[in-house]
Backbone atoms as SQL, in Angstrom:
CREATE TABLE atoms (id INTEGER PRIMARY KEY, chain TEXT, resi INTEGER, resn TEXT, atom TEXT, x REAL, y REAL, z REAL);
INSERT INTO atoms VALUES
  (1, 'A', 1, 'MET', 'N', -27.470, -15.645, 16.316),
  (2, 'A', 1, 'MET', 'CA', -28.433, -14.688, 16.818),
  (3, 'A', 1, 'MET', 'C', -29.842, -15.281, 16.717),
  (4, 'A', 2, 'HIS', 'N', -30.164, -15.884, 15.597),
  (5, 'A', 2, 'HIS', 'CA', -31.504, -16.440, 15.433),
  (6, 'A', 2, 'HIS', 'C', -31.746, -17.634, 16.362),
  (7, 'A', 3, 'ALA', 'N', -30.676, -18.324, 16.751),
  (8, 'A', 3, 'ALA', 'CA', -30.792, -19.452, 17.666),
  (9, 'A', 3, 'ALA', 'C', -30.879, -18.994, 19.108),
  (10, 'A', 4, 'GLY', 'N', -30.731, -17.694, 19.362),
  (11, 'A', 4, 'GLY', 'CA', -30.823, -17.168, 20.720),
  (12, 'A', 4, 'GLY', 'C', -29.533, -17.203, 21.502),
  (13, 'A', 5, 'HIS', 'N', -28.424, -17.425, 20.816),
  (14, 'A', 5, 'HIS', 'CA', -27.119, -17.488, 21.477),
  (15, 'A', 5, 'HIS', 'C', -26.364, -16.161, 21.417),
  (16, 'A', 6, 'PHE', 'N', -26.894, -15.198, 20.700),
  (17, 'A', 6, 'PHE', 'CA', -26.235, -13.909, 20.574),
  (18, 'A', 6, 'PHE', 'C', -27.296, -12.814, 20.621),
  (19, 'A', 7, 'ARG', 'N', -27.055, -11.791, 21.427),
  (20, 'A', 7, 'ARG', 'CA', -28.054, -10.714, 21.593),
  (21, 'A', 7, 'ARG', 'C', -28.187, -9.900, 20.311),
  (22, 'A', 8, 'GLU', 'N', -29.426, -9.684, 19.895),
  (23, 'A', 8, 'GLU', 'CA', -29.714, -8.962, 18.666),
  (24, 'A', 8, 'GLU', 'C', -29.226, -7.509, 18.725),
  (25, 'A', 9, 'ASP', 'N', -29.424, -6.846, 19.867),
  (26, 'A', 9, 'ASP', 'CA', -29.031, -5.448, 19.972),
  (27, 'A', 9, 'ASP', 'C', -27.472, -5.313, 19.886),
  (28, 'A', 10, 'LEU', 'N', -26.780, -6.282, 20.468),
  (29, 'A', 10, 'LEU', 'CA', -25.303, -6.265, 20.398),
  (30, 'A', 10, 'LEU', 'C', -24.827, -6.503, 18.979),
  (31, 'A', 11, 'TYR', 'N', -25.463, -7.423, 18.294),
  (32, 'A', 11, 'TYR', 'CA', -25.094, -7.706, 16.907),
  (33, 'A', 11, 'TYR', 'C', -25.197, -6.451, 16.057),
  (34, 'A', 12, 'TYR', 'N', -26.289, -5.712, 16.172),
  (35, 'A', 12, 'TYR', 'CA', -26.456, -4.506, 15.356),
  (36, 'A', 12, 'TYR', 'C', -25.484, -3.401, 15.757),
  (37, 'A', 13, 'ARG', 'N', -25.111, -3.341, 17.007),
  (38, 'A', 13, 'ARG', 'CA', -24.083, -2.369, 17.440),
  (39, 'A', 13, 'ARG', 'C', -22.725, -2.720, 16.817),
  (40, 'A', 14, 'LEU', 'N', -22.404, -3.998, 16.824),
  (41, 'A', 14, 'LEU', 'CA', -21.130, -4.423, 16.249),
  (42, 'A', 14, 'LEU', 'C', -21.083, -4.206, 14.748),
  (43, 'A', 15, 'CYS', 'N', -22.205, -4.380, 14.089),
  (44, 'A', 15, 'CYS', 'CA', -22.246, -4.209, 12.636),
  (45, 'A', 15, 'CYS', 'C', -22.258, -2.738, 12.219),
  (46, 'A', 16, 'GLY', 'N', -22.408, -1.837, 13.169),
  (47, 'A', 16, 'GLY', 'CA', -22.443, -0.403, 12.829),
  (48, 'A', 16, 'GLY', 'C', -21.095, 0.153, 12.421),
  (49, 'A', 17, 'ASP', 'N', -20.022, -0.457, 12.872),
  (50, 'A', 17, 'ASP', 'CA', -18.690, 0.026, 12.528),
  (51, 'A', 17, 'ASP', 'C', -18.000, -0.992, 11.630),
  (52, 'A', 18, 'LEU', 'N', -17.623, -0.524, 10.478),
  (53, 'A', 18, 'LEU', 'CA', -16.946, -1.383, 9.529),
  (54, 'A', 18, 'LEU', 'C', -15.479, -1.038, 9.499),
  (55, 'A', 19, 'ILE', 'N', -14.640, -2.000, 9.746),
  (56, 'A', 19, 'ILE', 'CA', -13.189, -1.777, 9.744),
  (57, 'A', 19, 'ILE', 'C', -12.615, -2.494, 8.523),
  (58, 'A', 20, 'THR', 'N', -11.987, -1.741, 7.665),
  (59, 'A', 20, 'THR', 'CA', -11.355, -2.340, 6.488),
  (60, 'A', 20, 'THR', 'C', -9.848, -2.191, 6.595),
  (61, 'A', 21, 'THR', 'N', -9.157, -3.172, 6.090),
  (62, 'A', 21, 'THR', 'CA', -7.690, -3.110, 6.066),
  (63, 'A', 21, 'THR', 'C', -7.256, -3.109, 4.608),
  (64, 'A', 22, 'PRO', 'N', -6.223, -2.336, 4.311),
  (65, 'A', 22, 'PRO', 'CA', -5.750, -2.304, 2.916),
  (66, 'A', 22, 'PRO', 'C', -5.214, -3.681, 2.514),
  (67, 'A', 23, 'SER', 'N', -5.351, -3.978, 1.227),
  (68, 'A', 23, 'SER', 'CA', -4.825, -5.235, 0.723),
  (69, 'A', 23, 'SER', 'C', -3.289, -5.215, 0.785),
  (70, 'A', 24, 'LEU', 'N', -2.684, -6.375, 0.647),
  (71, 'A', 24, 'LEU', 'CA', -1.219, -6.432, 0.613),
  (72, 'A', 24, 'LEU', 'C', -0.687, -5.609, -0.554),
  (73, 'A', 25, 'THR', 'N', -1.377, -5.663, -1.686),
  (74, 'A', 25, 'THR', 'CA', -0.943, -4.893, -2.844),
  (75, 'A', 25, 'THR', 'C', -0.918, -3.419, -2.534),
  (76, 'A', 26, 'GLU', 'N', -1.985, -2.901, -1.924),
  (77, 'A', 26, 'GLU', 'CA', -2.045, -1.479, -1.565),
  (78, 'A', 26, 'GLU', 'C', -0.950, -1.102, -0.584),
  (79, 'A', 27, 'GLN', 'N', -0.743, -1.970, 0.426),
  (80, 'A', 27, 'GLN', 'CA', 0.266, -1.663, 1.430),
  (81, 'A', 27, 'GLN', 'C', 1.671, -1.695, 0.854),
  (82, 'A', 28, 'LEU', 'N', 1.947, -2.682, 0.025),
  (83, 'A', 28, 'LEU', 'CA', 3.295, -2.804, -0.557),
  (84, 'A', 28, 'LEU', 'C', 3.561, -1.713, -1.589),
  (85, 'A', 29, 'ASN', 'N', 2.527, -1.298, -2.320),
  (86, 'A', 29, 'ASN', 'CA', 2.686, -0.186, -3.279),
  (87, 'A', 29, 'ASN', 'C', 2.954, 1.121, -2.548),
  (88, 'A', 30, 'GLY', 'N', 2.291, 1.301, -1.407),
  (89, 'A', 30, 'GLY', 'CA', 2.461, 2.522, -0.635),
  (90, 'A', 30, 'GLY', 'C', 3.727, 2.533, 0.211),
  (91, 'A', 31, 'CYS', 'N', 4.278, 1.380, 0.491),
  (92, 'A', 31, 'CYS', 'CA', 5.441, 1.263, 1.347),
  (93, 'A', 31, 'CYS', 'C', 6.313, 0.102, 0.862),
  (94, 'A', 32, 'PRO', 'N', 7.170, 0.343, -0.129),
  (95, 'A', 32, 'PRO', 'CA', 7.977, -0.745, -0.727),
  (96, 'A', 32, 'PRO', 'C', 8.803, -1.539, 0.269),
  (97, 'A', 33, 'GLU', 'N', 9.245, -0.925, 1.370),
  (98, 'A', 33, 'GLU', 'CA', 10.035, -1.658, 2.348),
  (99, 'A', 33, 'GLU', 'C', 9.152, -2.624, 3.143),
  (100, 'A', 34, 'GLY', 'N', 7.846, -2.585, 2.919),
  (101, 'A', 34, 'GLY', 'CA', 6.924, -3.497, 3.579),
  (102, 'A', 34, 'GLY', 'C', 7.176, -4.956, 3.239),
  (103, 'A', 35, 'LEU', 'N', 7.673, -5.222, 2.036),
  (104, 'A', 35, 'LEU', 'CA', 7.957, -6.591, 1.652),
  (105, 'A', 35, 'LEU', 'C', 9.037, -7.173, 2.552),
  (106, 'A', 36, 'ALA', 'N', 10.092, -6.404, 2.815),
  (107, 'A', 36, 'ALA', 'CA', 11.163, -6.863, 3.702),
  (108, 'A', 36, 'ALA', 'C', 10.616, -7.076, 5.104),
  (109, 'A', 37, 'ASP', 'N', 9.716, -6.189, 5.555),
  (110, 'A', 37, 'ASP', 'CA', 9.123, -6.327, 6.890),
  (111, 'A', 37, 'ASP', 'C', 8.306, -7.616, 6.980),
  (112, 'A', 38, 'LEU', 'N', 7.524, -7.883, 5.914),
  (113, 'A', 38, 'LEU', 'CA', 6.710, -9.068, 5.879),
  (114, 'A', 38, 'LEU', 'C', 7.571, -10.342, 5.897),
  (115, 'A', 39, 'LEU', 'N', 8.622, -10.350, 5.087),
  (116, 'A', 39, 'LEU', 'CA', 9.545, -11.485, 5.067),
  (117, 'A', 39, 'LEU', 'C', 10.229, -11.681, 6.408),
  (118, 'A', 40, 'ARG', 'N', 10.643, -10.583, 7.002),
  (119, 'A', 40, 'ARG', 'CA', 11.328, -10.639, 8.295),
  (120, 'A', 40, 'ARG', 'C', 10.392, -11.262, 9.368),
  (121, 'A', 41, 'LEU', 'N', 9.123, -10.872, 9.334),
  (122, 'A', 41, 'LEU', 'CA', 8.132, -11.421, 10.280),
  (123, 'A', 41, 'LEU', 'C', 8.017, -12.934, 10.081),
  (124, 'A', 42, 'ILE', 'N', 7.906, -13.378, 8.833),
  (125, 'A', 42, 'ILE', 'CA', 7.765, -14.808, 8.562),
  (126, 'A', 42, 'ILE', 'C', 9.022, -15.549, 8.994),
  (127, 'A', 43, 'ILE', 'N', 10.177, -15.028, 8.656),
  (128, 'A', 43, 'ILE', 'CA', 11.449, -15.694, 8.985),
  (129, 'A', 43, 'ILE', 'C', 11.665, -15.724, 10.495),
  (130, 'A', 44, 'LYS', 'N', 11.275, -14.653, 11.161),
  (131, 'A', 44, 'LYS', 'CA', 11.419, -14.616, 12.638),
  (132, 'A', 44, 'LYS', 'C', 10.579, -15.710, 13.271),
  (133, 'A', 45, 'ARG', 'N', 9.389, -15.957, 12.743),
  (134, 'A', 45, 'ARG', 'CA', 8.527, -17.022, 13.280),
  (135, 'A', 45, 'ARG', 'C', 9.123, -18.409, 13.051),
  (136, 'A', 46, 'LEU', 'N', 9.951, -18.512, 12.022),
  (137, 'A', 46, 'LEU', 'CA', 10.601, -19.804, 11.767),
  (138, 'A', 46, 'LEU', 'C', 11.782, -20.026, 12.673),
  (139, 'A', 47, 'ASN', 'N', 12.169, -19.000, 13.426),
  (140, 'A', 47, 'ASN', 'CA', 13.269, -19.067, 14.377),
  (141, 'A', 47, 'ASN', 'C', 14.578, -19.491, 13.696),
  (142, 'A', 48, 'VAL', 'N', 14.880, -18.781, 12.603),
  (143, 'A', 48, 'VAL', 'CA', 16.055, -19.086, 11.802),
  (144, 'A', 48, 'VAL', 'C', 17.153, -18.082, 12.132),
  (145, 'A', 49, 'GLU', 'N', 18.386, -18.586, 12.215),
  (146, 'A', 49, 'GLU', 'CA', 19.507, -17.662, 12.396),
  (147, 'A', 49, 'GLU', 'C', 19.751, -16.928, 11.079),
  (148, 'A', 50, 'GLU', 'N', 20.550, -15.891, 11.135),
  (149, 'A', 50, 'GLU', 'CA', 20.874, -15.074, 9.960),
  (150, 'A', 50, 'GLU', 'C', 19.588, -14.500, 9.321),
  (151, 'A', 51, 'GLU', 'N', 18.749, -13.976, 10.166),
  (152, 'A', 51, 'GLU', 'CA', 17.468, -13.429, 9.766),
  (153, 'A', 51, 'GLU', 'C', 17.579, -12.345, 8.691),
  (154, 'A', 52, 'ASP', 'N', 18.494, -11.407, 8.873),
  (155, 'A', 52, 'ASP', 'CA', 18.644, -10.295, 7.909),
  (156, 'A', 52, 'ASP', 'C', 19.131, -10.797, 6.558),
  (157, 'A', 53, 'GLU', 'N', 20.086, -11.716, 6.559),
  (158, 'A', 53, 'GLU', 'CA', 20.593, -12.259, 5.305),
  (159, 'A', 53, 'GLU', 'C', 19.515, -13.031, 4.545),
  (160, 'A', 54, 'LEU', 'N', 18.766, -13.842, 5.264),
  (161, 'A', 54, 'LEU', 'CA', 17.700, -14.627, 4.637),
  (162, 'A', 54, 'LEU', 'C', 16.592, -13.735, 4.126),
  (163, 'A', 55, 'THR', 'N', 16.281, -12.671, 4.857),
  (164, 'A', 55, 'THR', 'CA', 15.268, -11.710, 4.421),
  (165, 'A', 55, 'THR', 'C', 15.711, -11.050, 3.108),
  (166, 'A', 56, 'ALA', 'N', 16.931, -10.563, 3.057),
  (167, 'A', 56, 'ALA', 'CA', 17.460, -9.903, 1.850),
  (168, 'A', 56, 'ALA', 'C', 17.480, -10.869, 0.659),
  (169, 'A', 57, 'GLU', 'N', 17.919, -12.086, 0.901),
  (170, 'A', 57, 'GLU', 'CA', 18.008, -13.090, -0.175),
  (171, 'A', 57, 'GLU', 'C', 16.607, -13.398, -0.735),
  (172, 'A', 58, 'ASN', 'N', 15.639, -13.582, 0.119),
  (173, 'A', 58, 'ASN', 'CA', 14.286, -13.874, -0.334),
  (174, 'A', 58, 'ASN', 'C', 13.652, -12.672, -1.017),
  (175, 'A', 59, 'LYS', 'N', 13.895, -11.480, -0.509),
  (176, 'A', 59, 'LYS', 'CA', 13.364, -10.270, -1.126),
  (177, 'A', 59, 'LYS', 'C', 13.905, -10.117, -2.546),
  (178, 'A', 60, 'ASP', 'N', 15.197, -10.327, -2.728),
  (179, 'A', 60, 'ASP', 'CA', 15.802, -10.243, -4.055),
  (180, 'A', 60, 'ASP', 'C', 15.207, -11.288, -4.978),
  (181, 'A', 61, 'TRP', 'N', 15.022, -12.498, -4.484),
  (182, 'A', 61, 'TRP', 'CA', 14.463, -13.583, -5.299),
  (183, 'A', 61, 'TRP', 'C', 13.034, -13.210, -5.763),
  (184, 'A', 62, 'ILE', 'N', 12.207, -12.719, -4.831),
  (185, 'A', 62, 'ILE', 'CA', 10.846, -12.332, -5.164),
  (186, 'A', 62, 'ILE', 'C', 10.832, -11.228, -6.216),
  (187, 'A', 63, 'GLU', 'N', 11.687, -10.225, -6.037),
  (188, 'A', 63, 'GLU', 'CA', 11.696, -9.082, -6.956),
  (189, 'A', 63, 'GLU', 'C', 12.194, -9.481, -8.340),
  (190, 'A', 64, 'LYS', 'N', 13.017, -10.501, -8.442),
  (191, 'A', 64, 'LYS', 'CA', 13.595, -10.910, -9.753),
  (192, 'A', 64, 'LYS', 'C', 12.790, -12.007, -10.434),
  (193, 'A', 65, 'SER', 'N', 11.900, -12.656, -9.698),
  (194, 'A', 65, 'SER', 'CA', 11.125, -13.775, -10.242),
  (195, 'A', 65, 'SER', 'C', 10.019, -13.292, -11.158),
  (196, 'A', 66, 'PRO', 'N', 9.903, -13.916, -12.354),
  (197, 'A', 66, 'PRO', 'CA', 8.810, -13.541, -13.243),
  (198, 'A', 66, 'PRO', 'C', 7.452, -13.819, -12.568),
  (199, 'A', 67, 'GLY', 'N', 6.548, -12.919, -12.699),
  (200, 'A', 67, 'GLY', 'CA', 5.233, -13.077, -12.099),
  (201, 'A', 67, 'GLY', 'C', 5.128, -12.619, -10.665),
  (202, 'A', 68, 'LEU', 'N', 6.241, -12.324, -10.046),
  (203, 'A', 68, 'LEU', 'CA', 6.216, -11.801, -8.674),
  (204, 'A', 68, 'LEU', 'C', 6.706, -10.358, -8.707),
  (205, 'A', 69, 'GLY', 'N', 7.266, -9.892, -7.615),
  (206, 'A', 69, 'GLY', 'CA', 7.801, -8.551, -7.579),
  (207, 'A', 69, 'GLY', 'C', 6.741, -7.489, -7.523),
  (208, 'A', 70, 'PRO', 'N', 7.074, -6.284, -7.988),
  (209, 'A', 70, 'PRO', 'CA', 6.136, -5.163, -7.896),
  (210, 'A', 70, 'PRO', 'C', 4.824, -5.363, -8.665),
  (211, 'A', 71, 'ALA', 'N', 4.860, -6.173, -9.731),
  (212, 'A', 71, 'ALA', 'CA', 3.662, -6.343, -10.557),
  (213, 'A', 71, 'ALA', 'C', 2.711, -7.394, -9.982),
  (214, 'A', 72, 'TYR', 'N', 3.123, -8.137, -8.969),
  (215, 'A', 72, 'TYR', 'CA', 2.310, -9.210, -8.431),
  (216, 'A', 72, 'TYR', 'C', 1.106, -8.631, -7.657),
  (217, 'A', 73, 'ALA', 'N', -0.070, -9.185, -7.930),
  (218, 'A', 73, 'ALA', 'CA', -1.292, -8.741, -7.242),
  (219, 'A', 73, 'ALA', 'C', -1.445, -9.551, -5.963),
  (220, 'A', 74, 'TRP', 'N', -0.773, -9.101, -4.905),
  (221, 'A', 74, 'TRP', 'CA', -0.784, -9.825, -3.626),
  (222, 'A', 74, 'TRP', 'C', -2.209, -9.908, -3.119),
  (223, 'A', 75, 'PRO', 'N', -2.782, -11.108, -3.008),
  (224, 'A', 75, 'PRO', 'CA', -4.147, -11.236, -2.513),
  (225, 'A', 75, 'PRO', 'C', -4.185, -11.107, -0.980),
  (226, 'A', 76, 'GLY', 'N', -5.327, -10.679, -0.486),
  (227, 'A', 76, 'GLY', 'CA', -5.524, -10.622, 0.962),
  (228, 'A', 76, 'GLY', 'C', -4.857, -9.437, 1.588),
  (229, 'A', 77, 'SER', 'N', -4.717, -9.524, 2.939),
  (230, 'A', 77, 'SER', 'CA', -4.112, -8.451, 3.721),
  (231, 'A', 77, 'SER', 'C', -3.087, -9.063, 4.664),
  (232, 'A', 78, 'PHE', 'N', -2.282, -8.225, 5.322),
  (233, 'A', 78, 'PHE', 'CA', -1.331, -8.702, 6.301),
  (234, 'A', 78, 'PHE', 'C', -2.048, -9.501, 7.395),
  (235, 'A', 79, 'ARG', 'N', -3.204, -9.028, 7.782),
  (236, 'A', 79, 'ARG', 'CA', -3.958, -9.734, 8.850),
  (237, 'A', 79, 'ARG', 'C', -4.365, -11.116, 8.399),
  (238, 'A', 80, 'GLU', 'N', -4.834, -11.234, 7.146),
  (239, 'A', 80, 'GLU', 'CA', -5.214, -12.553, 6.649),
  (240, 'A', 80, 'GLU', 'C', -3.997, -13.471, 6.527),
  (241, 'A', 81, 'LEU', 'N', -2.905, -12.927, 6.070),
  (242, 'A', 81, 'LEU', 'CA', -1.669, -13.700, 5.947),
  (243, 'A', 81, 'LEU', 'C', -1.214, -14.155, 7.330),
  (244, 'A', 82, 'ASN', 'N', -1.317, -13.271, 8.287),
  (245, 'A', 82, 'ASN', 'CA', -0.924, -13.592, 9.664),
  (246, 'A', 82, 'ASN', 'C', -1.775, -14.724, 10.242),
  (247, 'A', 83, 'SER', 'N', -3.042, -14.818, 9.783),
  (248, 'A', 83, 'SER', 'CA', -3.940, -15.852, 10.270),
  (249, 'A', 83, 'SER', 'C', -3.870, -17.124, 9.458),
  (250, 'A', 84, 'ALA', 'N', -3.049, -17.140, 8.412),
  (251, 'A', 84, 'ALA', 'CA', -3.002, -18.306, 7.523),
  (252, 'A', 84, 'ALA', 'C', -2.445, -19.512, 8.266),
  (253, 'A', 85, 'PRO', 'N', -2.920, -20.707, 7.890),
  (254, 'A', 85, 'PRO', 'CA', -2.388, -21.919, 8.510),
  (255, 'A', 85, 'PRO', 'C', -0.879, -21.982, 8.354),
  (256, 'A', 86, 'GLY', 'N', -0.202, -22.437, 9.363),
  (257, 'A', 86, 'GLY', 'CA', 1.249, -22.546, 9.315),
  (258, 'A', 86, 'GLY', 'C', 1.979, -21.301, 9.716),
  (259, 'A', 87, 'MET', 'N', 1.272, -20.187, 9.929),
  (260, 'A', 87, 'MET', 'CA', 1.904, -18.933, 10.315),
  (261, 'A', 87, 'MET', 'C', 2.019, -18.774, 11.813),
  (262, 'A', 88, 'CYS', 'N', 1.362, -19.614, 12.580),
  (263, 'A', 88, 'CYS', 'CA', 1.395, -19.496, 14.045),
  (264, 'A', 88, 'CYS', 'C', 2.472, -20.356, 14.641);
């Protein structure tokens, strides 16, 4: 904007609305089946056969692993995870 490449009035209009997304922790606490949905999305992008079996196997492993599962403080949001390198 200061370099003259972006209109000042448009910048202030865009900054007027703040959109927040719940963290992964908030979403998974509010919707426990969200973990399976997240895993299914990742596995689908890997184009792996037996998607449902692999999803269930990984979900069980995460839930049983020390330091993971329901007590894990998942950083970020689904949107950030979706934008992570290697996810495209």
